[in-house]
Structure formats: structure tokens, C-alpha cells
N, C-alpha and C positions, 0 to 999 in steps of 0.2 A: 159537676154538672148542672148547669142551670137549667131551668125550666124551657123547653121548646119555645122559639118565638119566630114569628115570621120576619122576613128580609121586608126593607118598603117596597120593593118591586114585587113581593110576591112570588120569589123563586125559589125558596126552600126554608127549611129550617136554620137557626142558628143555634150553636151549641157553646159556651163560654166553658172550657176544661176540656180533661181528655176523653176522647171517645174511642180508645182502642178496643178494637174487638166488636164494635157496635156495629148493627146493620139498621139502615136507613131504608124507608119508602115513603112517598108522600104523591099526590096526584095520582094516584093509581085506582084502577077501580079493583083489580084483584092482586093479592100478593102472596106467594109462598115463601118463604125464608127458613133456612135450616144453617146450623153453625154447630160443629164440633170441636170442642177442644179435648184433645185427649193427651194429657201430658201426663204421663207416667211419674208416681212418686219416685223419689231417690232410691238407690237400693237400700234396705233397712228400714225405710220409713212406710213400706206398704201398709203395714196392720193400721199405725197412726192414721194415715190418710183415708183407709177404708172405715176407721172408727169414726172420724171426723165427718167424713160426707155420709155417714149412717146418722149420726146426731143432726146434722144440719137437716135431714129428711124429717126427723121428728121434731124438730124444734117447732114449726107452727102448732103443732099438737098440744105443746106444753101449756099453753095459756099464758104466755109471758104478753106484759103490755107491750105496744108496739115499739117505744124506745128501747127496753132492754132486748127484745128480739133482734131488733136491727143491730145494736152493740154484740150482741151474742153471734150474729150472721156475719160482721164483720169482722171479728176475732178469728171465727172459723174460716173463712176467706185466706186470712192472713197467715193460719196454720198451713193450709192447703198451698197457697202460693210459695211458702219458705221450700216446703218438701218436695216442690216439683222439680224434675228435671234430673239430670243424671250426676250432677255435682253434688258435692256434700253442703247440706244446709247450715246456714250460719247459726250456731246452737244458740246464741244471744238473743237473736231474733225470734227464732222458734221458742224459747223460753218463756219471751215476753208474750208473744202471740197465745202461747197456751195458758200463761196467766191470765189474761185479759179474757179469753174464752171461759176458764175455770171462774173467774170473778162476775162474768155475767150471769153463769147460772148458779152462783153459790146463793142469792137471794131466793132463789126457788127451792134449793136442797135445804137452807134453814127455816122455810117456812116464813120467812118476811115479806115476800111478795103475796099480796091476796089476789084472790081470784084467779089463781092459776088451775088447770085442769086437775082433775081427780087422778091422782097416780102421779104427778108432776114432781113431787117433792122427792119421791124414791128414785124415778128416772134421772132427776137432777144430781142426786147424790151417786148413783150408778155411774153417770156422765163422766163427773169429777174423778172418782177412782179410777175410772178405765183410761182418762186422758194423764193423770198422774202416773199410772203403772204403764201406759204405753211408750214413754220415753227412758 
């Protein structure tokens, strides 16, 4: 999605790209928006979904550089998207998404990334072990 732009006539924002599930408000004085996406994981993948969701909540505290954190978040979202729903997840896609998530955490686990938060190296090692054993 590209940055928000105003139409020439000022009628509202223009987005170039997918905006599925998005909410917009403009030219308002007060806005209250809520959205819930309660998609349960596929049977047998509940533990993996819970682990990935928990790791995503902890990710900002790991002290990763912005680009690395964004890569890890994107890979984690791919894992969650693959296990969402009642059907059987595509094992190949799930394996690739997990590999990308673990790969984004690997520099922290090995101590290659400088400036990470105290305890982040052990956290990343434990996260990678958990992701590996969860499937």
C-alpha cells in the first residue's frame, strides 16, 4: 500500500494496493473504530498459532533493528495466515514461513545483531527451538 494521498478535488485518500480489512476515517472530528478478526487456527495447529502470537507480542522488546523486526513480523503473519481456518494448511507454505521467521530471529540468537536488548539472544534461541518443535 502506498502512502495516503489526497484526490485533486479533496474528496478523500487514494491508496494504490490492497486494503482488505482496512478501516478509514477522514474529515471527522471524532472517530471510534473497532475491528476483530477472530479466525481460529486449523485443528492441530493451535499450539503453533499461540506460540507465534506470543512471540509477535514479545518481538518489539527484543531490540531488533526496524528492518529485521519488520521481516520477522511479516514472516510470523505468514505463519498465522497459513494456519488460520478449518482446512489443512499447505505444509510447504507453512514450512517456508516458519523458516523465514526463524531466519529473521537467527542473527539475534547467534549474537550477530548488535544493540539487541538484554536477554534477547536467549529469547531468540528459545523462540527458534519452540518454532522447530511445534511442527
